[in-house]
C-alpha positions as CSV (number, residue, x, y, z in Angstrom):
1,M,-9.1,-44.7,-28.5
2,K,-11.5,-42.0,-30.0
3,K,-10.7,-38.4,-29.1
4,A,-13.9,-37.8,-27.2
5,E,-13.2,-40.8,-25.0
6,R,-9.6,-39.7,-24.5
7,V,-10.8,-36.2,-23.5
8,E,-13.2,-37.8,-21.0
9,K,-10.4,-39.8,-19.5
10,I,-8.1,-36.7,-19.4
11,I,-10.8,-34.8,-17.4
12,E,-11.2,-37.8,-15.0
13,V,-7.5,-37.8,-14.2
14,L,-7.3,-34.0,-13.9
15,D,-10.3,-34.0,-11.5
16,R,-8.5,-36.6,-9.3
17,T,-5.3,-34.7,-9.5
18,Y,-6.7,-31.3,-8.9
19,P,-10.1,-31.9,-7.3
20,D,-10.8,-28.2,-6.2
21,P,-8.7,-25.8,-8.2
22,H,-8.7,-22.2,-7.0
23,P,-7.4,-19.1,-8.8
24,P,-3.7,-18.6,-7.9
25,L,-4.0,-14.8,-7.8
26,N,-5.4,-13.2,-4.7
27,F,-8.3,-10.8,-5.1
28,S,-11.4,-9.6,-3.3
29,S,-13.2,-7.9,-6.3
30,P,-13.4,-8.2,-10.0
31,F,-11.4,-5.0,-10.4
32,E,-8.6,-6.3,-8.1
33,L,-8.4,-9.4,-10.3
34,L,-8.1,-7.3,-13.4
35,I,-5.2,-5.4,-11.9
36,A,-3.6,-8.6,-10.7
37,V,-3.9,-10.3,-14.1
38,I,-2.4,-7.2,-15.8
39,L,0.5,-7.4,-13.4
40,S,1.0,-11.1,-13.9
41,A,2.3,-10.6,-17.5
42,Q,5.9,-11.9,-17.5
43,C,5.8,-12.3,-13.7
44,T,5.0,-15.1,-11.3
45,D,1.6,-15.2,-9.5
46,E,3.6,-15.5,-6.2
47,R,5.3,-12.2,-6.9
48,V,2.1,-10.5,-7.9
49,N,0.4,-11.8,-4.6
50,Q,3.3,-10.2,-2.7
51,V,2.9,-6.8,-4.5
52,T,-0.9,-6.3,-4.6
53,P,-1.7,-6.2,-0.8
54,A,0.2,-2.8,-0.4
55,L,-1.4,-1.4,-3.6
56,F,-4.9,-2.5,-2.6
57,R,-4.6,-1.1,0.8
58,V,-4.6,2.4,-0.8
59,A,-6.4,1.8,-4.1
60,T,-9.2,-0.7,-4.9
61,T,-11.2,1.2,-7.5
62,P,-10.5,2.8,-10.9
63,E,-11.1,6.2,-9.4
64,A,-8.6,5.6,-6.5
65,I,-5.9,4.3,-9.0
66,L,-6.4,7.5,-11.0
67,E,-6.0,9.6,-7.9
68,L,-2.8,7.7,-7.1
69,G,-1.4,8.6,-10.4
70,E,0.9,6.8,-12.8
71,E,4.2,7.6,-11.0
72,K,3.1,6.6,-7.7
73,L,1.5,3.5,-9.1
74,K,4.9,2.5,-10.5
75,S,6.5,2.5,-7.1
76,Y,3.9,-0.2,-5.9
77,I,4.1,-2.4,-8.9
78,R,7.9,-2.1,-9.8
79,P,8.7,-5.7,-8.5
80,T,6.5,-7.2,-11.1
81,G,8.7,-6.1,-13.9
82,F,7.9,-4.0,-17.0
83,F,6.3,-1.6,-14.5
84,N,6.3,1.4,-16.9
85,A,4.2,-0.3,-19.5
86,K,1.9,-2.0,-16.9
87,A,1.4,1.3,-15.0
88,H,0.5,3.1,-18.3
89,N,-2.0,0.3,-19.3
90,I,-3.6,0.3,-15.8
91,I,-4.1,4.0,-15.9
92,K,-5.5,3.8,-19.4
93,A,-7.9,0.9,-18.4
94,C,-9.1,2.9,-15.4
95,R,-9.7,6.1,-17.5
96,T,-11.8,3.9,-19.9
97,L,-13.8,2.4,-17.0
98,M,-14.6,5.8,-15.6
99,E,-15.5,7.4,-18.9
100,E,-17.4,4.6,-20.6
101,F,-18.6,2.3,-17.9
102,N,-19.2,4.5,-14.8
103,G,-16.3,2.9,-12.9
104,E,-17.9,-0.6,-13.1
105,L,-16.1,-3.5,-14.7
106,P,-17.9,-4.9,-17.8
107,R,-18.8,-8.6,-17.9
108,T,-18.2,-9.4,-21.6
109,L,-15.0,-10.3,-23.5
110,E,-15.6,-7.6,-26.1
111,E,-16.0,-4.8,-23.6
112,L,-13.2,-5.8,-21.4
113,Q,-10.9,-5.8,-24.4
114,R,-11.5,-2.2,-24.9
115,L,-9.5,-1.5,-21.7
116,G,-5.8,-0.7,-21.9
117,G,-3.5,-3.7,-21.7
118,V,-6.4,-6.2,-21.8
119,G,-6.3,-8.9,-24.4
120,R,-8.4,-11.9,-24.9
121,K,-6.6,-14.0,-22.2
122,T,-6.8,-11.3,-19.6
123,A,-10.5,-10.7,-20.3
124,S,-11.2,-14.5,-20.2
125,V,-9.6,-14.8,-16.8
126,V,-11.7,-12.0,-15.5
127,I,-15.1,-13.2,-16.7
128,C,-14.6,-16.8,-15.6
129,Q,-12.8,-16.3,-12.3
130,A,-14.6,-13.1,-11.2
131,F,-18.0,-13.5,-12.7
132,G,-18.3,-17.3,-13.3
133,V,-18.9,-16.9,-17.0
134,P,-17.6,-19.9,-19.0
135,A,-14.4,-19.0,-20.9
136,F,-11.0,-20.7,-21.6
137,P,-8.1,-18.4,-21.0
138,V,-4.9,-19.7,-22.7
139,D,-1.7,-18.7,-21.1
140,R,1.7,-20.2,-21.9
141,H,1.1,-23.2,-19.8
142,V,-2.3,-24.0,-21.3
143,F,-0.9,-23.4,-24.8
144,R,1.9,-25.8,-24.2
145,V,-0.1,-28.6,-22.5
146,A,-3.0,-28.4,-25.1
147,Q,-0.5,-29.0,-27.9
148,R,1.4,-31.9,-26.2
149,L,-2.0,-33.6,-25.2
150,D,-3.2,-33.1,-28.8
151,L,-6.2,-31.2,-27.6
152,A,-5.4,-28.4,-30.0
153,R,-3.1,-27.9,-33.0
154,A,-2.7,-24.2,-33.2
155,K,0.1,-21.6,-33.6
156,T,-1.5,-18.9,-31.4
157,P,-3.2,-18.7,-28.1
158,D,-6.3,-17.3,-29.5
159,E,-6.7,-20.2,-32.0
160,T,-5.9,-22.6,-29.2
161,D,-8.7,-21.1,-27.2
162,R,-11.1,-21.5,-30.1
163,Q,-10.1,-25.2,-30.6
164,L,-10.2,-26.0,-26.9
165,R,-13.8,-24.6,-26.6
166,K,-14.8,-27.0,-29.4
167,V,-13.5,-30.2,-27.7
168,L,-14.0,-29.6,-24.0
169,P,-17.4,-29.5,-22.3
170,K,-18.4,-25.9,-21.6
171,K,-19.6,-26.7,-18.1
172,Q,-16.0,-27.6,-17.2
173,W,-14.1,-24.9,-18.9
174,I,-13.4,-22.8,-15.7
175,P,-12.0,-25.7,-13.6
176,L,-10.3,-27.3,-16.6
177,H,-8.4,-24.0,-17.4
178,L,-6.9,-24.0,-13.9
179,Q,-6.2,-27.7,-13.9
180,L,-4.2,-27.4,-17.2
181,V,-2.3,-24.4,-15.7
182,F,-1.3,-26.4,-12.7
183,L,-0.4,-29.4,-14.8
184,G,1.8,-27.2,-16.9
185,R,3.6,-25.8,-13.8
186,Q,4.0,-29.2,-12.0
187,W,4.8,-31.7,-14.8
188,C,4.2,-30.4,-18.3
189,R,7.0,-27.8,-18.0
190,P,9.1,-26.5,-21.0
191,R,11.3,-29.5,-20.1
192,P,8.5,-31.9,-19.1
193,L,8.6,-34.5,-16.4
194,C,6.7,-37.0,-18.5
195,E,7.7,-40.2,-16.7
196,S,5.9,-39.0,-13.4
197,C,3.0,-37.2,-15.1
198,P,-0.5,-38.4,-14.2
199,L,-1.5,-38.0,-17.8
200,L,1.3,-40.0,-19.3
201,E,-0.9,-42.8,-20.6
202,L,-3.2,-40.4,-22.4
203,C,-0.5,-38.1,-23.8
204,P,1.0,-38.8,-27.2
205,T,3.9,-36.5,-26.7
206,G,4.7,-38.0,-23.3
207,A,4.8,-41.5,-24.7
208,K,7.3,-40.4,-27.4
209,N,9.4,-38.5,-24.9
210,V,9.6,-41.5,-22.5
211,E,10.4,-43.9,-25.5
212,A,13.1,-41.6,-26.7
213,T,14.6,-41.3,-23.2
214,K,14.8,-45.1,-22.9
215,K,16.6,-45.4,-26.3
216,T,19.2,-42.7,-25.3
217,K,20.0,-44.1,-21.8
218,P,23.5,-45.7,-21.8
219,K,23.5,-49.5,-21.7
220,G,25.2,-51.2,-18.8
221,I,28.6,-52.6,-19.4
222,S,28.3,-56.4,-19.7
223,K,30.6,-58.5,-17.6
224,R,33.0,-60.9,-19.4
């Protein structure tokens, strides 16, 4: 099967499995999404969604975050882990937003990456989920799934991003990103559940894993 045909079939299966994917982080503005994504580093989306309501009740703009101050901010975000670094980066990002962008969140990858704590993945999440601009954020789930499905052969998330944007249709980047995230959480885990994965027939890694499992299963003791 040619790669283009296999990609098309992968998309068909993902559309059936996750027909209407929604962002897992809760937010009501682009700025809130930015803060939530920064907090999600080394933290589950579920935990972030537990933390942000209290924070967003008191601060939903860069100006309000700066008025809150770094120490007070830490008290709100402590449960997300690495709260010292995250608070520092959020304050730095808010200062840049106020000084260079009049408190408004920019809409380009290049400008967003000028903010503290914002790399390509975070910027990509913001522009596609908040502004609807096609992008392909690569987190640890997308990175893992892309390699196993042979959609990309890269050693870094940024290179995986570049390769995925070449082989996947641009009009579907936003839902596909979320679908691959959900697949990585549900089936294509670090220890994958290949036998029950809906993409098994299209996954070269899954086929090898299932075959290897069959070979290592103990044979039944024959009766004499």
